[in-house]
N, C-alpha and C positions, 0 to 999 in steps of 0.2 A: 222701251224699258221703263216707261213712266210708272207702270203698275208696281214695279219693284222698288223704284226710287221713292215714289210717293210725291204728293204735292207739297207746296211750301209749308202749309200748316202742319202736315204730318212730319216733315223733316225737322221743323222747330220743336215739335213735341218730342221727337226722338233725341234731339240735342239736349233738351231739358231733362229728359229721363236719364241720358248719359251722365249729365252733371250730378244728378242725385245718386245714381249708382256708383259713380266714381267717389263721391264723398263717403258713402257707406262702406265701399270697398277699402278706402284708405283708413277709415276709422277702425274697421275690423283688422286691417293690416297692422295698425298701431297696437291694437290689443294682442295680436299675435306676437309682435315684437316684445311686448311687455311679458307675455307668457313664456317666451324663450328665456328672458332674463330671470324670471321667477323660478322656472323649472331647472334651467341649466347654468344660471349664473352668468358672469362675464369673466370667464377664466378659461382654462384649458379645454374642458368639455364643450363649452359653447364655441370656442375657436374651431375645434374639430368639426362640430356640427355645421357651422356657418361655411367653412371652406368646402365641405362635401356637398352641402345643399345648394351652394351657389354655382358649383362646377357645371351642372347640366345647363343652367341658364347661360353661363359664360360660353360654353362650347356650342350651344344651339345658336347663339348670336354670331359666333365666329363662322360656323359652317353654313347656316341657312337663314337664321332669323333676321340678321341685319340686312341681307339682300332683299328678303321679302318685305320687311317693314319699309324699306326705302324705295322700292320699285313697284310693287304690285298695285298699290292704289293709283298712282299716276298712270301706269301703263293700262290698267283696266278702265279707268275713266276715259282715257283716249280711245280705247277700243270700243267701249259701249256707246260713245257719242258718234261713231262713224260706221258701225256695222249693224247688220240685221241681227235680230234676236238669236237665231240659231247659231250664227257665227260667233256671237259673244259667248254663248255657253260652250261652244267648241273650244274657244281660247281658255275660258275659265277651267274647263275640265282638263285640258292639256296641262295647264300650270299646276293644278291640284294633283293630278296623277304623277307627274314628274317629281314634284316636291315630296309627296308622301313616300314614293319609292326611295328618294334620297334620304329621307328621315329614317326609314327602316335600316338602311345600310349604315348610316351615321351612328344610330343607336347601338347597333351590334359592335361596331368598331370602338365606340366609346366605352362599352362594357369591358372590352378586352384590354384597353389601355388605361384602365382606372388606376392601376398601380403607378404607372409612369407619371400620370397627372399629379397624383398626391405627392410623390417623391419630388416633383418640381416645386410644389408649394413649400416643401419643408427644407429646401436647400440651405436656408439661413437659420434653421432651427437647430440649436446645439444642446437642447435639454437632455438630462440624463435618461429620461424615459422616451426619448425621441422615437425609437423603434416601435414602442407600444402605441404611441400616438399615431404613427403612420399606419399601423395595422388597423386601428380603430377607424381612421379616416377612409381607408380603402374599403373596409367592410360596409361602411355607411354609403359610400359612393356607388357600390355595386347595387344597393337597393334603390338609390336615387337615379341611376342611369336611365331607366325608362321615362323619367320626366322629360328628357330631351325630345322624345317622340311626341309626348303629350303637349309640350310647349309648342312644338312645330305645328301640330294640328290646330291648336288654339290660335296661333298666329295666322294661319291660312284662313280659318273661319272668321276671325276678327277682321282681317283685311277685306274679305269678300263682303261681309256685312257692312263694313264702313264704306266700301265702294258704292253700295246702293243706299247709303245714308241711314242704315239701321245701326244706331250707336248704343242702344240701351242694354241689350243682353250682354255684349262683351264687357260692359262696365260693371254689371251686377254679378257676373259669373265668378270673379275672384272671391266674393263673399263666402261661397261654399267652401272653397279651398282654405280660406282663413279659419272658418269655423271648425273644419276637420282637424286642422293643425292645432288649434287651441285645445280641442278635446284631447288630442294625443298628448300634448304637453301637460295637461292637467292630470291625466292618468299616470304619466311619467312621474310627476311631482308627488302625488299621493301614494304611489306604489313604491317609489325608490328613494324618497327624500332622506331616509335614514342611512343610506350608503355614503361612504366617503368618496371624495373625488377620485382616489386611486381605485376603489372598488368599481365605480362606474366606468372608468377607463378600461379596466380589465374585462368587464362584461362586454363592452363594445368591441374590444380587440379580439376576444375569444368566442364571439358568436352567441353571447348570452341573450336573455330576454329583453334587455334594454335595446339591443341592436334591432331585434325584430319589431319591437313597438315603434321606435322612432323611424325605422326604415319603411315599414309598411304604412304606418299612419300618415307620414309626410307625403309619400308618393300617392296615396289614395286621394288626398285632397286635390292634387293636380289633375288626377284622372277624372274626378268628379267635375272640375271646372271645364275640362275638355268635353265631357259628355253634354254639359249644358249648352255650350257653344254649338255643338253638332245638332242638338235638338232644335235650337233656334234656326239654324240654316234649313233644316227640314221643314219647319213651319212657315218659312218665307217663300216657298215655291221655287227654290233653286234647282234648276234642271241639270245637275252635275252627272257625269258619267265617267267611267274609266276610259281614258284616252291618252295613251302614251305616244305623243306626237311632238318630237323635238323640232320638227320643221314648222310648227305653228308660228305665225308672225309675232304673237305676243310672247311666246316662249323665247323666240330669238331676240326680241328687244330686251327682255329681262336678262337674258344671257349676256347681251352686249353691255348693258349697264352694270351687270354684276361684277365685272372685272375690277372697276374702280371701287365699287361698293364693298367687295370682299377686302380690298386693300385697306379701306378706312375702318372696317369692322375688325380686321386683324390688328390694326394699330390700337384700337380701343382695348382689345383683349390682352395684347402685350402690355399695355399700360396698367390694366387691372391686375395682371399677373405680377408685375413688378411691385405694385402697391401692396397686394396681399402678402407677397413674399417678404417685403421689407417689414410689414407689420408683424408677421409670424416670427421673424427673427429678432424683433425688438424686445418684447417682454410678454409674458402670459396675459391674455386678455386684450391685447392690442388689436388683433383681428376683429374680435367681437365689438370692441369700442368703435373702431373705424366703421364697421358694417352697420352698427346700430345708428351712429350719428349720420351716416350717409342716407339711411332710410328716413330718418327725421328730416334731413335736408331735402329729400325728394317729395316729402309729404305735401307741402304747400303747392308745389308744382303739379303734383298729381291731382290734388283737389281742385285747384283754381285754374292754372294755366293750361294743363294738358287738355281739359275739356274744350277750351277755347280754340286751341290750335288743331285738335283732332277734328273738330266740327267744320273748320274752314279749309282743311287740307284738300278734300275732294273738289271744292269750289276753286281753289287756287290752281289745281291741276287742269280743271276744265277751262278756266280763263286762259291759261298758258297755251293749251292745245288749240284754242280758238283765236290765238294771237291778240287777245284783249289785254294788253300789257298794262294799260291804265287801271283797269279793274283789278288786275293781279296786284299791282302796287298798293292800291287803296285798301284792299282786303288784307294784305300782309301787314300794312301799317296798323290797321285796326286790331288785328290779332296780336301783334307784338306789343302794341300800346297797352291793351287790356291785360295780357298775360304777365308782363313784367311789372306793371303798376300794382297788380294784386300781390306780387311777391315782395315788394319793397317793405311794407309794414311787417311782414313775417321775418325779414332780415333783421329789423330792429329788435323784434321780440327774441329771436334766437341769440343775438349777441348779448343782450342784457339779462335774459332769463334762462339760459341754457342749463345751468346746474339745477334750478328748481324744476324745470320741465323733465329732465332726465330722472331726478330724484323721485318725483311723484309718479312717473310712469314705469320706471325700471327698478326703483329701489326697494324691491320686495323679494321675499324668498331667498334664493341662493345668490342673489346679486350682492357684491361686496362694495365697500366704500371706495376702494381703489378703482374698481371697474366703473363706478358712477363718475368719478373724477375724470378718468380717461375719456369717457364718452362725452361728458359736458365740455371739456376743453376742445375736443375734436369738433363738436357742434358749433362752438363759437367761431372757429376758423371757417367752417363751411358756411355758416350764416352770412359772413362777410361777402361771400361770392354768390349768394342766391340770386340777386338781380342779374348779374353777369351770366349765370347759368341759364336763366330764363330767356335772356336776349339771344344768347348763343343758339339755343335749341330752336327758337322761333325763326331765326335767319337760316339755320340749316334746313329746317322744314320747307322754307321758301325755295331754297336750292333744289331740294328733293322733288317738290311738286313741279318744278321746271325741268326735271330730269337732268340736272347738272351734276352728274356723279363725279366727274373729274375734279371740279372745284370743291365738292364736299370732301373728297379724299384728301386733298392738300390742306384744307382747313383742319380736318381731324388729325392729320399727321402732325401739323404744327402744334396743335393743342396737346396731343399725347406726348410728343417729344419734350415740350416745355414742362409738362406735368412730371415726367420721369426725372428730368434733370433737377427740378426744384425739390422733388421728394427725396432724392438721394442726398442733396445738400442739406435740407432742413430737418430730416428725421433724426440725425445724430445729435443736433443741438436742442430740438424742440419736441422730439418724440412724435406721438400720434397727432398732436396739434400741428406740427410742421408738415406731416403727411397730408392732413386735411387742408392746410393753408395752400399747399401746392396745387390742389384741385381748384380752389377758389381763384387763385391768380391766373392759372392757365385758361380757365373758362372765360374769365373777364377779358383777358388780353385777346383771346381768339375771337370773341364776339366783335371786338373792334376790327380785327382783320377781316372777318366775314362781311361786315358792313362795307368796308372799303372795296372788297372784291365784288360784292353785289352791286355797288354803285357804278363801278366801271362797266358792268354788264347791262346797265340801265334797267335793272330789275329790283333795285333796293326799295325798301319802304321810305316814306318821306321822313328823313332823319331829323330835321328841325322840329317837326311836329312831335316825333317820338321823344326827343330829349326834353322838349318843353314840358310835355305831360309827365315824364318821369321825374324831372326836377321838382315839379310842383307837388307831386305826391311824396317825394323824399323829404320835403321840408316838414310837414306834419308828422311824418314817421320818425324823423330825427328828434322832434320835440317829445314824442311819445316815448322813445327810447331813453332820453335823458331823464324824464320824470320817473320811469320805471326803475332805472338804476339808482336814482337818489332815494326813492321810497324803499327799494330793496336794501340798500345800505343802512338806512335808518331802522328798518324792522329787524334786520339781522337774520341769522340762519334759524331754521326750524325743521320740523318733520311732522308727518301724520296730518291730522285734521287742522292743526295750526298752520301748517305749510299751505294747505288748500286755501285757507282764509287769507294768508299773506299774498298768494298768487292772485286771488280775486281782487284784493285791494289794489295791488300794483296794476292789474289790467284795467280796472275801473278808472283809476286816476290817470293812467297812460292814455286811455281812450278819451277822457275829458280833454287832455292836452291836445290830442290829435284833432278832436272836433273843434276845439277853440281856434286852432291854426287854420283849419278848413273854413271856419266862419269868417276869417279875415280875408278869404279869397283864394286859398290854395286847396288843391287836392282833388276831392271826389269827382267833381264835374269834368275834370280833365281826362278821366279814365275812358269815358264813353264819347267825348266830343271828338268829332272827326279832325278838327285842327286844320291848319293851312296846308295845302298840298304843295309845299315848296321843298326844294332840295335842301 
């Protein structure tokens, strides 16, 4: 399989291209988020759009996506390292055929139950126009339902490409999706900006032109992303064929692992359902504010940490399959060290600059001051938990590469249970800020639990080395955050070009503070240094 995986230099180039593609994808994703706020605002229409557009992703993860993402790469790395070439492609073809068949059935069922899904999200919504909102959301979801199939094919293609260390195309493919979505939203804004919120809602609820534009345009972007991934697979010489073979050993192993995996994916989706339902019932714009801030929250991880962990995941699976536990721990330590260390400065920036970030990126067009404030408060709470989020995902990926689905289930179960309990308690007193704070606390606590469990299994990264490097990067980050906050308070509020200047000044002075502390012996060198391999 060497011709498919490539040599070390090729794999490094692929990993570098993935990092570049991920950055561009995330930037265009940010522009897409800004376009949603610009065209739809942060109120009822955007809430309906976000609920409907997120539903295919949610139920794809629940039914198939979570299982594939957690099992296919480790299983196929194991298979490809021990089987002849033709046996590998038989296994790959069997997995692909079975999964595509399941996707077709799941998409048809999803289309049929769209009404039930939307009614579930609106359980806590008691607005006077609730029925109209529900009709609009159901109409949009029927257009968005095929996305479940497209996301499934994207997931299969990405997993197969990553198995053979081809990381670049899956990282670049979302750019096309984002561009189509931005164009759709721009057409929406210029064509229908004169309509009131009530008129837009009526058009969506009654099958008007707004519905067709948003429905077809948004789904077309996902379809294009899917086509790009399929084209990349064809160009890599993948010898896939239709093979419906439930008795294939690889299919059996994925089935064996999928029981626990389905359990923790279900826990994730139940938690997300509760979060969105609580937000929908709290106040108009809460769903969009939480959704927007969560996308900001994931942005640093997607740009920096995801590329690091995605690149080493196949290697971790290979080390574990060959019983090279020392190499497994060393590489997991390096991945966790770098990914979390890259997130700590972003945490400081989010906590101190959230309102300015949201204002400059989302404060345009139909976006209101109330929506901007809701989003910025939510981002502060999420920013506090960004390092914990990165540590949690790094450790979970370690478990997944070792095919420890049972442990992953219980860790996710605890995280989601804690998240739901905290969200119910905090939202009534703190609104969307409390909702977001529950996410930060639950991820951070669960990261500690994951580290304890992994250590008992003798699979953990070298924790002293990790804590040492994280603390040393946290010190200059804290200094940067303090300087940014002081300068921000001194300069005061602003908007437009003046706000851009203020942000630039704050970041420059904050960076100087960061660099000054690093010069005293803290920070950057600890990110890449291997550190002591002690427990």
